[in-house]
C-alpha positions as CSV (number, residue, x, y, z in Angstrom):
1,M,0.2,0.0,-0.1
2,K,1.2,3.3,-1.4
3,L,1.5,6.2,1.9
4,S,0.6,9.1,1.6
5,K,3.6,12.1,1.6
6,R,1.5,13.4,4.8
7,E,1.3,9.7,6.2
8,T,5.1,9.4,4.9
9,L,6.4,12.4,7.2
10,M,4.4,10.9,9.8
11,V,6.4,7.5,10.0
12,V,9.4,9.5,9.6
13,G,8.8,11.5,12.6
14,L,7.7,8.4,14.8
15,V,10.6,6.5,13.8
16,F,12.9,9.5,15.0
17,V,10.8,10.5,18.0
18,V,11.5,6.3,18.9
19,F,15.1,6.8,17.6
20,I,15.8,9.7,20.2
21,A,14.0,7.9,23.1
22,G,15.9,4.9,22.6
23,F,19.1,6.8,22.5
24,W,18.1,8.6,25.8
25,L,17.2,5.4,27.7
26,L,19.8,2.9,26.8
27,L,23.0,5.9,26.2
28,L,22.7,9.1,27.2
29,S,20.4,8.7,30.8
30,P,23.1,6.2,31.8
31,A,26.3,8.0,31.1
32,R,24.4,11.3,33.3
33,A,24.3,8.7,36.0
34,N,27.9,8.0,35.7
35,L,28.9,11.9,35.2
36,A,26.6,12.3,38.3
37,A,28.4,9.7,40.7
38,A,32.1,10.8,39.6
39,Q,31.2,14.2,39.9
40,L,30.2,13.4,43.5
41,Q,33.3,11.7,44.2
42,Y,35.7,14.3,42.8
43,S,33.9,16.5,45.2
44,S,34.4,14.1,48.3
45,I,38.4,13.8,46.9
46,K,38.6,17.3,46.4
47,T,37.3,18.3,49.9
48,A,39.6,15.7,51.6
49,D,42.7,16.4,49.0
50,D,41.9,20.8,50.6
51,A,42.0,19.6,53.8
52,N,45.3,17.4,53.6
53,Q,46.6,20.8,51.7
54,K,45.3,23.2,55.0
55,I,47.6,20.5,57.1
56,I,50.8,20.0,54.7
57,D,50.5,24.4,54.7
58,S,50.0,24.6,58.3
59,V,53.1,22.1,59.5
60,A,55.6,25.0,60.3
61,T,52.8,27.0,61.9
62,L,51.6,23.8,64.1
63,K,55.7,23.5,64.7
64,S,56.0,26.8,66.2
65,I,53.0,26.3,68.5
66,R,54.3,22.8,69.8
67,D,57.5,24.6,70.5
68,A,55.7,26.9,72.4
69,L,53.8,24.8,74.6
70,K,57.2,22.8,75.1
71,V,59.0,25.5,76.7
72,N,55.4,26.8,78.5
73,V,55.7,23.3,80.3
74,S,58.6,23.6,80.7
75,D,59.0,26.8,82.4
76,I,55.6,25.2,84.7
77,E,58.2,22.3,85.4
78,K,60.8,24.2,86.8
79,K,58.8,26.2,89.0
80,L,58.8,23.7,92.0
81,L,61.7,21.3,92.9
82,P,62.2,18.1,91.1
83,E,62.5,16.3,93.9
84,L,62.5,16.5,98.0
85,K,65.9,15.5,99.3
86,N,66.0,16.1,103.5
87,E,69.4,16.2,103.8
88,V,70.0,18.6,100.8
89,I,67.7,20.8,101.8
90,T,68.3,21.0,105.5
91,Q,72.4,21.4,103.9
92,N,71.4,24.6,102.1
93,L,69.9,25.9,104.6
94,A,72.6,25.3,107.2
95,S,74.7,26.8,104.7
96,I,72.9,30.2,104.3
97,F,72.9,30.6,108.4
98,E,76.3,29.5,108.2
99,A,77.1,32.0,105.4
100,N,75.5,34.7,107.3
101,G,77.3,34.1,110.8
102,L,75.2,31.8,112.3
103,P,77.0,28.2,112.7
104,F,75.7,27.4,115.8
105,I,72.7,25.3,114.6
106,T,71.1,23.6,117.8
107,F,68.4,21.5,116.3
108,I,67.4,20.2,113.1
109,S,63.7,18.6,112.1
110,C,61.3,17.7,109.1
111,D,58.1,16.8,109.0
112,P,56.7,14.0,107.0
113,I,57.0,14.5,103.2
114,V,52.8,15.2,102.1
115,T,52.4,14.3,98.6
116,E,48.7,16.0,96.3
117,N,47.6,14.4,93.7
118,L,45.6,15.7,91.4
119,L,42.0,14.5,90.4
120,L,40.8,14.7,87.0
121,A,37.6,15.0,85.5
122,D,36.8,11.6,84.9
123,G,37.2,10.8,88.5
124,N,40.6,9.0,88.2
125,Y,43.9,10.5,89.5
126,S,46.7,12.0,87.6
127,I,50.3,10.1,88.1
128,N,51.7,14.1,88.5
129,S,51.9,14.9,92.1
130,V,53.1,18.3,94.2
131,Q,54.7,17.0,97.9
132,W,55.8,19.5,99.9
133,V,57.9,19.4,103.5
134,R,58.5,21.2,106.7
135,V,61.8,22.1,107.6
136,N,62.0,23.1,111.5
137,M,65.9,24.9,112.6
138,K,66.8,25.9,116.1
139,V,69.6,28.1,115.8
140,S,71.8,30.2,118.7
141,G,72.9,33.6,118.4
142,T,76.3,33.0,119.9
143,D,78.2,29.9,120.8
144,G,77.0,30.1,124.3
145,V,80.3,31.7,125.4
146,T,80.4,34.9,124.0
147,E,78.2,37.5,125.9
148,G,74.6,38.1,124.7
149,G,71.9,40.6,125.8
150,I,69.7,43.1,124.2
151,P,70.3,44.1,121.1
152,A,70.2,40.5,120.7
153,V,73.4,38.9,119.2
154,G,72.5,37.4,116.1
155,Y,69.2,38.9,115.2
156,N,70.2,41.0,112.3
157,E,72.4,37.8,111.2
158,F,69.2,35.7,111.6
159,I,67.3,38.0,109.6
160,A,69.6,38.3,106.5
161,S,69.3,34.4,106.1
162,V,65.7,34.3,106.2
163,K,66.1,37.0,103.9
164,Q,68.2,35.2,101.6
165,I,66.0,31.9,102.5
166,E,62.9,33.5,100.6
167,A,64.9,34.9,97.6
168,A,67.0,31.8,96.7
169,N,64.1,30.4,95.1
170,P,60.6,31.9,96.2
171,D,58.6,29.4,94.1
172,S,59.7,26.6,95.7
173,I,60.6,28.0,99.1
174,H,58.8,29.5,101.7
175,V,59.5,30.5,104.8
176,S,56.2,29.5,107.4
177,S,57.6,31.3,110.9
178,I,59.9,32.2,112.4
179,S,60.6,33.1,116.5
180,M,62.8,34.3,119.1
181,E,63.7,32.9,122.4
182,D,66.0,34.9,124.8
183,T,67.7,32.1,126.9
184,K,68.6,34.9,129.7
185,Q,72.2,33.2,129.9
186,G,74.1,35.2,127.5
187,F,72.3,34.2,124.3
188,Q,69.5,34.0,122.4
189,Y,67.7,31.0,120.1
190,F,66.0,32.0,117.3
191,M,63.5,29.2,115.3
192,I,62.6,29.1,111.5
193,S,59.8,26.9,109.6
194,V,60.3,26.3,106.0
195,D,57.8,25.0,103.7
196,V,59.7,23.4,100.6
197,Y,57.5,22.4,97.3
198,A,58.1,19.4,94.5
199,F,56.6,18.0,91.7
200,S,56.7,14.6,90.9
201,L,56.2,14.3,87.0
202,P,57.3,10.8,85.8
203,T,56.9,12.4,82.4
204,R,58.6,15.5,82.5
205,I,60.1,16.6,79.4
206,S,62.4,19.1,81.1
207,A,65.9,18.3,82.2
208,I,67.0,18.6,85.8
209,D,69.9,21.0,86.6
210,P,71.9,19.7,89.6
211,S,73.7,23.1,89.8
212,K,70.4,24.7,91.2
213,P,69.9,25.2,95.3
214,Y,68.3,22.3,97.3
215,I,68.9,20.0,94.6
216,S,72.4,18.1,94.8
217,W,74.7,17.7,98.0
218,N,77.3,20.1,97.7
219,R,78.5,20.8,101.5
220,D,82.7,19.5,102.2
221,P,83.2,16.2,103.5
222,V,83.1,16.8,107.5
223,V,86.3,16.4,108.9
224,S,86.7,13.5,111.1
225,G,89.1,13.6,114.6
226,G,88.8,16.0,117.1
227,L,86.9,16.9,119.9
228,F,83.6,18.4,119.3
229,G,82.1,21.5,121.0
230,I,84.2,24.0,123.3
231,P,85.9,23.0,126.3
232,A,84.9,24.0,129.5
233,A,88.2,25.7,130.1
234,G,87.5,28.3,126.9
235,I,83.9,29.5,128.9
236,A,84.6,32.6,130.9
237,P,84.2,32.7,134.8
238,S,81.2,35.2,134.1
239,Q,79.5,33.2,132.0
240,F,79.0,30.2,135.0
241,S,75.5,29.8,136.9
242,A,74.0,26.7,138.3
243,L,72.9,23.5,136.3
244,F,72.7,24.6,132.7
245,Y,73.7,24.3,129.1
246,R,75.8,25.3,126.8
247,P,75.4,25.2,123.0
248,F,78.2,22.8,121.9
249,A,80.0,22.9,125.1
250,T,81.5,19.3,125.7
251,I,80.8,19.3,129.4
252,Q,78.0,21.1,131.8
253,A,79.1,23.6,134.0
254,T,77.4,23.1,137.1
255,T,79.3,25.3,140.1
256,A,81.0,28.8,139.2
257,P,85.1,28.4,140.5
258,T,85.7,29.9,143.9
259,N,88.4,32.2,142.5
260,N,87.9,33.7,139.7
261,T,91.6,33.2,138.1
262,A,91.5,29.8,138.6
263,N,91.2,27.5,135.4
264,P,87.1,26.9,135.4
265,S,87.7,23.5,134.0
266,T,88.3,22.4,137.9
267,A,84.7,23.7,138.9
268,A,83.4,21.3,136.1
269,T,82.1,18.2,136.0
270,P,81.3,15.6,133.5
271,T,77.4,16.4,131.5
272,P,74.7,14.1,133.7
273,T,71.9,13.0,132.1
274,P,69.3,15.9,132.3
């Protein structure tokens, strides 16, 4: 059957529409879906790449921040002593009194070391802690032989020692109390309590400087041999009275000599048990 011109055009148009629809369904639609997926993947990769690039670009800045934080942490660690050694602490304190003309230390004691741990936000305790100890000392203004009285012999030297102790390491060393006692026997006692603080840091980043005060023992070895104290023969007759002790004296003066010109040692007896 012969188609008319109009019918022929309609058939051709229909075939074209079917061809376009087939092309859309079979070729173009899957390609668009693949393109969309590719674009999404590209966007994800681009975002990750931009983030990595920012990290790369900030390495120098991060290193600078890290180094600054290390310096700050190191400064905090050095605020307090790295450890508490009672023998070293008392040795340093005694050296200060000795340097200021007060070598007559009659009593030293250290209270038990106190440790305080930090409670963290999660309820656990930190491995780091703060420790402190109180050192008590009693110093005589003289050797017990020199004439004393008021103004108190040794007072200026004692105050100078206190100021030096406070200035040596103000973050770690605190003078808790000072007091004075007049023996009414020609000399005075000066008492001081010093609180010493330290960090206990298992993971510290700063190095310990052993040359700092209160850290390392630096006193010369004690000379052995000889007599300890001042013999009674060296005590002036005017200093004798009944039954009292002299700091650092090897024997106790019990009876005043009958003759001021006599050797005082003849009027002394071995120190009895108080």
